[in-house]
C-alpha positions as CSV (number, residue, x, y, z in Angstrom):
1,X,79.9,116.3,91.7
2,X,80.0,116.1,95.4
3,X,83.3,117.4,97.0
4,X,85.3,115.1,99.2
5,X,87.2,115.5,102.3
6,X,89.7,113.6,104.5
7,X,88.1,112.3,107.6
8,X,90.6,112.9,110.4
9,X,89.6,115.6,112.8
10,X,91.8,118.7,113.4
11,X,91.0,119.8,117.0
12,X,93.4,122.8,116.9
13,X,96.0,124.0,114.7
14,X,97.7,127.3,114.9
15,X,101.1,128.1,113.4
16,X,104.0,128.5,115.8
17,X,106.2,130.2,113.3
18,X,105.9,131.7,109.8
19,X,108.6,129.8,107.9
20,X,110.6,130.4,104.8
21,X,111.6,127.3,102.9
22,X,112.8,125.4,106.0
23,X,113.5,121.8,106.1
24,X,111.2,119.4,107.9
25,X,114.1,117.7,109.7
26,X,115.4,120.9,111.3
27,X,112.3,123.3,111.4
28,X,109.2,123.8,113.3
29,X,106.7,123.9,110.4
30,X,103.4,125.6,110.6
31,X,100.8,123.2,112.2
32,X,99.5,120.7,109.7
33,X,95.6,120.8,109.6
34,X,95.2,117.1,109.5
35,X,91.6,117.4,108.4
36,X,92.8,118.7,105.0
37,X,90.6,119.0,102.0
38,X,90.1,116.4,99.4
39,X,89.9,117.7,95.8
40,X,86.7,116.3,94.0
41,X,86.6,114.6,90.7
42,X,87.0,117.0,87.7
43,X,84.4,119.7,87.8
44,X,83.8,120.0,91.4
45,X,84.8,122.8,93.9
46,X,86.7,122.5,97.1
47,X,84.8,123.1,100.3
48,X,85.6,122.4,103.9
49,X,84.1,119.4,105.6
50,X,81.5,120.9,108.1
51,X,79.0,118.0,108.4
52,X,78.2,116.1,111.5
53,X,76.9,112.6,111.6
54,X,73.0,112.6,111.7
55,X,72.6,109.0,111.3
56,X,75.5,107.5,113.4
57,X,74.9,105.8,116.7
58,X,77.2,104.7,119.5
59,X,79.1,101.6,118.4
60,X,78.2,98.4,120.0
61,X,80.8,96.2,121.7
62,X,80.9,93.9,118.7
63,X,81.4,96.8,116.3
64,X,84.2,98.3,118.6
65,X,86.3,95.2,118.9
66,X,89.9,96.1,118.0
67,X,89.1,99.7,117.1
68,X,91.0,102.4,119.1
69,X,91.0,106.2,119.5
70,X,94.0,108.1,118.3
71,X,95.1,111.6,119.5
72,X,98.1,113.5,118.2
73,X,100.1,116.6,119.1
74,X,101.1,118.3,116.0
75,X,104.4,120.1,115.3
76,X,105.7,120.4,118.9
77,X,102.4,121.4,120.4
78,X,101.1,124.0,117.8
79,X,98.0,121.8,117.2
80,X,96.0,118.6,118.0
81,X,94.3,116.2,116.0
82,X,92.2,113.0,116.3
83,X,91.4,109.8,114.4
84,X,90.9,106.1,114.6
85,X,93.0,103.0,114.4
86,X,92.7,99.3,114.0
87,X,94.5,96.8,116.3
88,X,96.2,93.9,114.4
89,X,98.1,92.3,117.2
90,X,97.5,91.9,121.0
91,X,100.8,93.5,121.8
92,X,99.9,96.7,120.2
93,X,100.5,96.8,116.4
94,X,97.9,99.3,115.1
95,X,97.2,100.6,111.5
96,X,95.7,104.0,110.7
97,X,95.8,106.6,108.0
98,X,99.1,108.5,107.3
99,X,97.2,111.7,107.4
100,X,96.0,110.9,111.0
101,X,99.6,111.1,112.2
102,X,101.1,113.5,109.7
103,X,102.9,116.3,111.2
104,X,102.7,114.7,114.7
105,X,105.5,114.8,117.3
106,X,103.4,112.8,119.9
107,X,100.8,110.2,119.4
108,X,98.6,108.6,122.0
109,X,96.2,105.6,121.5
110,X,93.4,104.7,123.8
111,X,91.5,101.5,124.0
112,X,87.9,102.6,124.6
113,X,87.0,99.1,125.9
114,X,89.3,99.6,129.0
115,X,90.0,103.3,128.9
116,X,93.8,102.6,128.9
117,X,95.9,104.9,127.0
118,X,99.3,104.1,125.4
119,X,102.1,106.1,123.9
120,X,102.6,105.1,120.3
121,X,105.6,105.1,118.0
122,X,105.2,105.4,114.3
123,X,106.9,102.3,112.8
124,X,106.5,103.6,109.3
125,X,104.1,104.9,106.6
126,X,103.1,105.1,103.1
127,X,101.6,108.4,102.1
128,X,100.6,107.5,98.6
129,X,98.1,105.0,99.8
130,X,97.6,106.8,103.1
131,X,98.5,104.0,105.5
132,X,100.7,104.1,108.8
133,X,101.7,101.6,111.2
134,X,102.0,102.3,115.0
135,X,103.4,100.2,117.9
136,X,102.0,100.9,121.4
137,X,104.5,100.9,124.2
138,X,104.0,98.3,126.9
139,X,100.8,96.9,125.4
140,X,99.5,93.4,125.9
141,X,96.2,91.5,125.8
142,X,94.6,94.0,123.3
143,X,91.5,92.9,121.4
144,X,92.2,92.6,117.7
145,X,90.1,93.2,114.5
146,X,89.0,90.3,112.4
147,X,89.5,90.9,108.7
148,X,87.9,89.8,105.5
149,X,89.4,90.6,102.1
150,X,86.2,89.9,100.2
151,X,83.9,92.8,99.5
152,X,81.3,93.3,96.6
153,X,78.9,96.1,95.5
154,X,75.7,95.9,97.4
155,X,77.2,94.4,100.5
156,X,75.7,95.8,103.8
157,X,78.5,97.6,105.7
158,X,79.0,99.7,108.9
159,X,81.6,102.5,109.3
160,X,83.0,102.9,112.8
161,X,85.2,105.6,114.0
162,X,86.1,108.4,116.4
163,X,83.4,110.7,114.9
164,X,84.4,114.4,115.0
165,X,87.2,113.5,117.5
166,X,84.6,113.1,120.2
167,X,86.4,110.3,122.1
168,X,83.8,107.6,121.6
169,X,83.3,105.2,118.7
170,X,80.1,105.8,116.7
171,X,78.7,103.5,113.8
172,X,77.0,104.3,110.6
173,X,75.3,101.7,108.5
174,X,75.3,101.8,104.6
175,X,76.0,99.7,101.4
176,X,78.9,99.4,99.2
177,X,78.4,101.3,96.0
178,X,81.7,100.8,94.3
179,X,84.8,98.6,94.9
180,X,87.2,100.5,92.6
181,X,86.5,104.2,93.2
182,X,89.3,106.8,92.4
183,X,89.4,110.2,94.0
184,X,91.7,113.3,93.8
185,X,93.3,114.6,96.9
186,X,94.2,118.2,97.6
187,X,96.5,119.0,100.5
188,X,96.8,122.2,102.7
189,X,99.6,123.5,100.4
190,X,97.5,123.2,97.1
191,X,99.3,120.0,95.9
192,X,97.2,117.1,94.6
193,X,97.4,113.3,94.6
194,X,95.3,110.3,93.8
195,X,93.8,107.6,96.0
196,X,92.8,104.7,93.8
197,X,90.8,101.4,94.1
198,X,88.9,102.6,97.1
199,X,85.6,101.0,98.5
200,X,82.9,103.6,98.2
201,X,79.9,103.5,100.6
202,X,76.8,105.4,101.3
203,X,77.4,105.3,105.1
204,X,77.9,108.4,107.0
205,X,81.7,109.1,107.4
206,X,82.8,112.4,109.1
207,X,86.1,114.0,110.4
208,X,87.7,111.8,113.0
209,X,86.6,108.6,111.4
210,X,89.9,108.3,109.5
211,X,91.7,105.0,110.2
212,X,88.4,103.4,111.5
213,X,86.8,100.2,110.4
214,X,84.4,99.5,107.6
215,X,82.7,96.2,108.8
216,X,80.8,93.7,106.7
217,X,77.6,92.1,108.1
218,X,79.7,89.6,109.9
219,X,81.5,92.2,111.9
220,X,84.9,91.6,110.0
221,X,86.9,94.6,108.7
222,X,86.8,94.9,104.9
223,X,88.3,98.3,104.7
224,X,89.9,101.3,106.6
225,X,88.0,104.6,106.4
226,X,90.0,107.3,104.6
227,X,87.7,110.0,103.1
228,X,84.2,111.2,102.6
229,X,82.0,113.7,100.7
230,X,81.6,117.1,102.4
231,X,78.1,116.1,103.3
232,X,79.4,112.9,104.9
233,X,76.9,110.8,103.1
234,X,79.4,109.0,100.8
235,X,82.4,107.5,102.4
236,X,85.5,105.9,101.1
237,X,87.8,103.1,102.7
238,X,91.0,101.5,101.7
239,X,90.6,97.8,101.1
240,X,91.9,95.8,104.1
241,X,94.1,93.7,101.8
242,X,95.9,96.6,100.7
243,X,96.4,97.9,104.4
244,X,97.6,94.5,105.5
245,X,100.1,94.2,102.6
246,X,101.6,97.5,103.5
247,X,101.7,96.7,107.1
248,X,103.6,93.6,106.4
249,X,106.1,95.5,104.4
250,X,106.6,98.1,107.0
251,X,106.9,95.7,109.9
252,X,109.5,93.8,107.7
253,X,111.6,97.0,107.6
254,X,111.2,97.2,103.8
255,X,111.5,100.9,102.8
256,X,111.0,100.2,99.1
257,X,108.5,102.2,97.0
258,X,106.9,105.1,98.8
259,X,107.4,103.7,102.4
260,X,109.3,105.7,105.1
261,X,110.4,103.9,108.3
262,X,110.3,105.7,111.6
263,X,111.0,109.3,112.4
264,X,113.6,111.7,110.9
265,X,116.0,113.5,113.3
266,X,115.4,117.2,114.4
267,X,117.4,119.9,116.2
268,X,114.2,121.8,117.0
269,X,115.0,125.0,115.1
270,X,113.2,127.3,112.8
271,X,115.8,128.7,110.4
272,X,116.3,131.2,107.7
273,X,119.3,131.6,105.3
274,X,121.9,134.1,106.5
275,X,125.4,135.1,105.6
276,X,127.8,132.8,107.0
277,X,125.2,130.2,108.0
278,X,121.6,129.8,109.0
279,X,119.8,132.3,111.1
280,X,118.0,130.9,114.2
281,X,114.5,132.5,114.2
282,X,112.9,130.2,116.7
283,X,113.9,127.3,119.1
284,X,111.6,124.6,120.3
285,X,111.4,124.3,124.2
286,X,113.0,121.1,125.4
287,X,114.5,120.4,121.9
288,X,118.0,119.4,121.2
289,X,119.0,122.9,120.2
290,X,117.4,124.3,123.3
291,X,119.2,121.9,125.6
292,X,122.5,122.8,123.8
293,X,121.9,126.5,124.6
294,X,121.2,127.7,121.0
295,X,119.1,130.9,121.3
296,X,117.0,132.9,118.7
297,X,119.1,135.3,116.8
298,X,122.0,133.0,116.6
299,X,123.6,131.9,113.3
300,X,124.2,128.2,113.0
301,X,127.6,127.8,111.3
302,X,128.8,124.1,111.6
303,X,127.6,120.7,112.1
304,X,130.0,117.9,113.1
305,X,132.8,120.2,111.9
306,X,131.2,120.7,108.5
307,X,130.4,124.3,107.5
308,X,126.7,125.0,106.8
309,X,126.2,127.3,103.8
310,X,122.5,126.5,103.5
311,X,119.6,124.3,104.1
312,X,120.7,121.5,101.7
313,X,124.0,121.2,103.6
314,X,122.4,120.7,106.9
315,X,119.8,118.3,105.4
316,X,122.5,116.2,104.0
317,X,124.3,116.0,107.2
318,X,121.3,115.2,109.3
319,X,120.2,112.5,106.8
320,X,123.2,110.5,108.1
321,X,121.7,110.5,111.6
322,X,118.7,109.0,113.5
323,X,116.8,110.5,116.5
324,X,119.0,109.9,119.7
325,X,122.3,110.4,117.9
326,X,124.6,113.0,119.2
327,X,126.0,115.7,117.0
328,X,128.4,118.6,117.5
329,X,126.9,122.0,116.7
330,X,128.7,125.4,116.3
331,X,126.9,128.7,116.3
332,X,127.4,132.4,116.8
333,X,125.2,134.0,119.3
334,X,123.4,137.3,118.8
335,X,126.6,139.1,120.2
336,X,128.8,137.4,117.7
337,X,130.5,135.1,120.3
338,X,131.1,131.5,119.0
339,X,129.9,128.4,120.9
340,X,130.2,124.7,120.3
341,X,128.0,122.0,122.1
342,X,127.0,118.5,121.7
343,X,123.2,118.0,120.9
344,X,121.1,114.8,121.2
345,X,118.9,114.9,118.2
346,X,115.2,114.6,118.8
347,X,112.3,113.6,116.5
348,X,111.1,115.7,113.6
349,X,107.3,116.2,113.0
350,X,106.3,113.1,110.9
351,X,106.4,114.0,107.3
């Protein structure tokens, strides 16, 4: 059985800190390798995706319409990754895979037709289906994709994406071989999940193509690329009807099911349990904690006047806030002197 791999491209990912069980909202996690491995169906072995596209060609203007390049900064600069997105509205609503933006602290989207780049905010995401919605800042007049929810086995298709994070769109032709494929996903930490009811194709799909377009022979998007075999010769896409339904839910602000809206808050600290509070093992430059004057070796003792006896207490307090909120932080420095300051919460790496 052919192993499968996600098709975002991890351009660089090196850990900033070695963590204990720190909380995503308050810690600098080790960089997420966005091109994580997909587990094969039962009986297969996990192998890294090392293939390159031997059959893909540069995408034509027609094939590129409404398809954009995505670049992310992971975990406050510890890594970079690249993928692809689909433009749904001329003012900058873009859909991509959740795993393309997972772990990101900055997202940039480039329209290859004009060369214009935009800062992107993640409006929300649904990791179980692997869909995320972005909003580009100050965007207007963008070309959008045309979609078709009808797809059948035997249809001729073309997979378009940011192949290997190369910064240009490529296209690979193939045929639909299944319209209800299920695959098992394995993440960096050994966990597994299922992606179901996918479109399976025999088009070449490689890292970087995640979030890209699966086009029918009329040039309409029938699916969004999400995974491939390790050889790249079998690709998988989420049906566009599923993508659009989730995009509508996220844009309506509906956080039901597995949908998460926006970013969580962050102090920008790497923490470990300590007597009397939480030991500060690292501080992100330019973060809320850094601006407040917290330094490595300090012990965080209180947030908004509530004593911190562990990670869960801090997580519960931060859960009441959003990025941009101001909180009062108290800590003991390495010499034992007490300090209190007001910090403006930043964004946590996207879960």
